Structures are given as C-alpha cells and as structure tokens.
C-alpha positions in Angstrom: 31.2 19.6 16.4 32.9 16.3 15.5 35.4 16.1 12.7 34.9 13.3 10.2 37.1 10.2 10.5 39.2 9.2 7.5 36.5 6.7 6.5 33.7 9.2 6.8 35.7 11.9 4.9 36.2 9.4 2.0 32.5 8.9 1.8 31.9 12.7 2.0 34.3 13.4 -0.8 32.4 10.9 -3.0 29.6 13.6 -2.9 31.8 16.8 -2.9 32.8 18.2 -6.3 35.9 19.8 -4.6 37.5 17.5 -2.0 37.1 18.7 1.6 39.5 18.2 4.5 38.4 17.3 8.1 39.2 20.9 9.1 36.6 22.1 6.5 33.8 19.8 7.5 31.2 19.5 10.3 29.5 16.1 10.8 26.7 14.9 13.0 24.3 12.0 13.3 20.4 12.2 13.5 17.6 9.7 13.9 15.5 10.4 10.8 12.4 8.3 10.9 11.3 4.7 11.7 8.5 2.2 11.8 6.7 3.4 14.9 2.9 4.0 14.6 2.2 7.6 13.4 -0.9 8.4 15.3 -2.2 11.4 13.4 -2.6 9.5 10.2 -3.1 6.0 11.7 -0.2 4.8 9.6 3.2 3.1 9.7 6.2 3.0 7.5 7.1 -0.6 6.5 10.5 -2.1 6.9 10.6 -2.4 3.1 10.1 1.3 2.6 12.5 2.2 5.5 15.3 0.2 3.8 14.7 2.0 0.6 14.9 5.3 2.4 18.2 4.1 4.1 19.7 3.6 0.6 18.6 7.1 -0.5 20.0 8.7 2.7 23.3 6.8 2.1 23.3 8.2 -1.5 22.7 11.7 -0.1 19.7 13.9 0.5 19.7 17.6 1.3 19.8 19.0 4.8 17.6 22.1 5.1 16.4 24.4 7.8 12.7 24.3 8.8 11.2 22.9 5.5 11.4 26.2 3.5 9.7 24.5 0.5 6.4 24.5 2.5 6.1 28.0 1.2 5.9 26.7 -2.4 7.5 29.8 -3.9 10.4 30.0 -1.4 14.0 29.2 -2.1 15.3 26.0 -0.4 19.0 26.3 0.3 20.7 23.0 1.4 23.1 23.7 4.3 24.4 20.1 4.1 23.8 16.6 2.9 23.6 13.1 4.2 26.4 10.6 3.4 25.7 7.4 5.3 22.9 5.5 7.0 22.0 2.6 9.1 18.9 0.9 10.5 18.8 -0.1 14.2 16.2 -2.1 16.1 15.0 -0.2 19.1 12.1 -1.4 21.3 10.8 -3.7 18.7 10.7 -1.1 16.0 13.3 -0.1 13.3 14.8 3.3 13.3 16.7 5.0 10.4 19.8 7.0 11.4 21.7 9.2 9.0 25.1 10.8 9.0 25.1 14.5 7.8 27.9 16.8 6.8 28.1 20.6 6.4 31.0 22.6 4.9 32.3 25.2 7.3 31.7 28.9 6.5 28.6 28.6 4.3 25.9 31.2 4.8 22.4 31.8 3.3 19.4 33.8 4.5 21.4 35.0 7.6 22.1 31.4 8.7 25.5 29.9 8.6 26.7 26.3 8.9 29.0 27.4 11.7 26.0 28.8 13.6 24.1 25.6 13.1 27.1 23.6 14.3 27.4 25.7 17.5 23.7 25.2 18.1 24.0 21.4 17.7 27.0 21.4 20.0 25.3 23.4 22.7 22.1 21.3 22.6 19.9 24.2 21.5 19.4 22.6 18.1 18.2 19.1 18.5 15.2 18.2 16.4 15.1 17.1 12.8 12.2 16.4 10.5 12.0 14.4 7.3 10.0 15.1 4.2 9.0 12.0 2.2 6.6 10.9 -0.5 4.6 7.7 -0.4 3.5 5.9 -3.6 2.2 2.5 -2.3 -0.4 2.3 0.5 -1.4 -1.1 1.9 -4.3 -1.8 4.2 -3.1 -3.2 7.5 -6.2 -5.4 7.8 -6.4 -7.2 4.5 -3.1 -6.4 2.7 -4.9 -4.9 -0.2 -4.7 -1.5 -1.8 -5.9 1.2 0.6 -6.5 3.7 -2.3 -7.4 3.4 -5.9 -9.9 1.6 -8.2 -9.2 -1.7 -6.4 -9.2 -0.2 -2.9 -10.5 -2.3 0.0 -13.3 -0.9 2.2 -11.5 -0.9 5.5 -11.1 2.6 7.1 -8.0 3.8 8.9 -8.4 4.1 12.7 -11.4 1.8 12.8 -11.4 -1.6 14.6 -12.0 -4.9 12.8 -12.1 -8.0 15.0 -10.2 -6.1 17.7 -7.5 -5.1 15.2 -7.0 -1.4 14.2 -6.8 -0.5 10.6 -3.5 1.2 9.8 -2.3 2.4 6.4 1.1 0.9 5.7 3.4 3.1 3.6 5.3 0.5 1.6 7.1 2.5 -1.1 8.1 6.0 -2.1 11.2 8.2 -1.5 12.7 10.6 1.0 13.2 14.2 -0.3 15.1 16.0 2.5 15.8 16.2 6.2 15.3 19.5 8.0 16.6 21.0 11.3 13.4 22.2 13.1 12.5 23.4 16.6 9.9 20.6 17.1 9.8 17.6 14.9 6.7 15.4 14.3 8.1 11.9 14.4 8.6 10.6 17.9 12.4 10.5 18.7 13.6 12.1 15.5 16.5 14.4 16.0 20.3 14.8 16.5 21.8 12.1 18.6 24.8 11.8 21.0 25.8 8.4 19.7 29.1 8.1 17.9 28.9 8.5 14.1 29.1 5.4 12.0 32.2 4.5 10.1 15.3 14.6 -9.1 14.9 17.5 -6.7 14.8 20.6 -8.9 12.2 19.1 -11.3 10.0 18.0 -8.4 10.1 21.5 -6.8 9.1 23.1 -10.1 6.2 20.6 -10.4 5.0 21.5 -6.9 5.0 25.2 -7.7 2.7 24.5 -10.7 0.3 22.2 -8.8 -2.3 23.1 -6.3 -2.3 21.0 -3.1 -4.7 20.3 -0.3 -4.5 18.4 3.0 -5.1 14.7 2.7 -8.6 14.0 4.2 -8.3 11.3 6.9 -11.4 9.7 5.4 -10.2 9.7 1.8 -10.3 6.3 0.1 -9.0 7.2 -3.3 -6.2 9.3 -4.7 -6.4 11.0 -8.1 -3.5 11.9 -10.3 -0.3 9.9 -9.8 -1.4 8.6 -6.4 1.4 10.2 -4.4 1.1 11.6 -0.9 3.6 14.3 0.3 4.3 14.1 4.0 6.2 16.6 6.2 6.5 17.4 9.8 5.5 20.9 10.6 6.7 22.5 13.8 4.1 22.3 16.5 1.5 20.9 14.2 3.1 17.5 13.9 2.9 15.6 10.7 0.9 16.9 7.7 0.0 15.2 4.4 -0.9 16.8 1.1 -2.2 15.5 -2.2 -2.9 17.2 -5.5 -6.1 19.2 -5.3 -8.8 17.0 -6.8 -12.0 15.3 -5.7 -11.4 12.3 -3.3 -13.7 9.5 -2.4 -14.6 9.9 1.3 -15.2 7.3 4.1 -19.0 7.7 3.7 -18.8 7.2 0.0 -16.6 4.1 0.4 -19.0 2.7 3.0 -22.0 3.4 0.8 -20.3 1.7 -2.2 -19.4 -1.3 0.0 -23.0 -1.8 1.0 -24.2 -1.5 -2.6 -21.7 -4.2 -3.6 -22.9 -6.6 -0.9 -26.6 -6.3 -1.9 
C-alpha cells in the first residue's frame, strides 16, 4: 500500500484531529462515478453534479465497507475518508477519481484497515461503490422538470424523434464510498494510476422514515423530492424514495391526453 507524499499528508492532516505520519497512513485512489449512461434507471449524472461531488469528495466523505447503512438499523463504521479528487475525461465521458486514506491498525466488526490494505495490494479488493442523493431531475428531451407539479410528460427509456428520454441528475450530494465485491457503476473501483498530488442527522432521519424502491414509471416525487441511490452487490444500482404514493407512467400519459383535449 502506498505511503502518502508530503503534499498528500498535508491534505490528510487537514482532516485528522491528531496529525498522522506517512508510516501511520494507507492511501489509495479509486474511480468513484462519472457521466456514463446508467442503463437500469435510464439516467446520467450531469457534469454540473459531478463537479459538485468532486468538491465534496475533496472535502472528505466516509469510506465504508459494503454499504452497511442499507440495513437501516446497522452501525456504519468509517474505515477511512477521501481527501482529494479530480475529474478526468475518458472516452468522451467525465470520470470522478478520489484519493482515500486509512489510518493503520484500526479495526471494527472483525475488519481491520490493514486487512483492507493487504486486499487492495493483492488485487482481491478492487471494486468501490458510491451512495449519493439526487435533488434535481431534468428531462433529457425537453430540459424541463422530470418530477413534480410542473413535470413534463416524457417517460424515461422511451424514444421521441429517435432520441431516448434519459433523466439527468443535475444536483444533490455524495454521502459515502464503499469497498464492495461487485460495484454497480461501470468502471468504478480502485485504480493502479499514481495518486494525485450532515451524516449523523441524515442516518437518524433514514431510520425514522419508511422507504420503497423508486418505480421506473414514476413521474412525481412526494416529500422533499430526494432520491437515494446506491450500488448493491450483484443487483447493480438501486434507488429509493420515501414511502408515499407516486404518479405512474400511465397516470402521466392519461393526464397528458386530458390536457391536449
């Protein structure tokens, strides 16, 4: 596992309450997420949202193991934290990379940071998966709101004049990045490239709120309009919203016909 450079260690020690030395610190880089089409939900993250997430990763988000908060009552122990980020263009899309650090010798739930570092070095730990929340959803056809009272009537995945309707996630925030055995975003994971030179309250709110999977044909979001995304292991990406009634595709199409009469 690489040691931090002096420049990296300076950034890490801006996060640490007690200064760490390079002998006390593991560091690694991972591709977190990008603007490629996410097929399951017929959506893309916009460059605007990706840049915002890059700022948040640079500020520092938790490194977890296998999204333990999915079991809403479970304890989520951070094994590390991000401390830097960059956005790189690859194949016509933008990809967000983040630098992570772990203090040596930490252990929780039978997992130690030294074990994780050994797994990363050996190549047996290689996938990562981000959890993020979207708060602004734009229709890729008309540029209007995809959800809400002023929602357009285009439906994700359908074709309009030979153009597919995608939902563009244009705002929100990243909550954490997890080490997993099979991430959901294509290409996300720990990389070989050289390293570059609100959470407690939210978790409590989640425990008190009932959630349900986001229906693919939903055209409205009740409550605060947020969608929680995470990448489950073999299931790929999943999305959840607060458990309330949502307007469906059929209801939206019926309403659209009524408005054109």
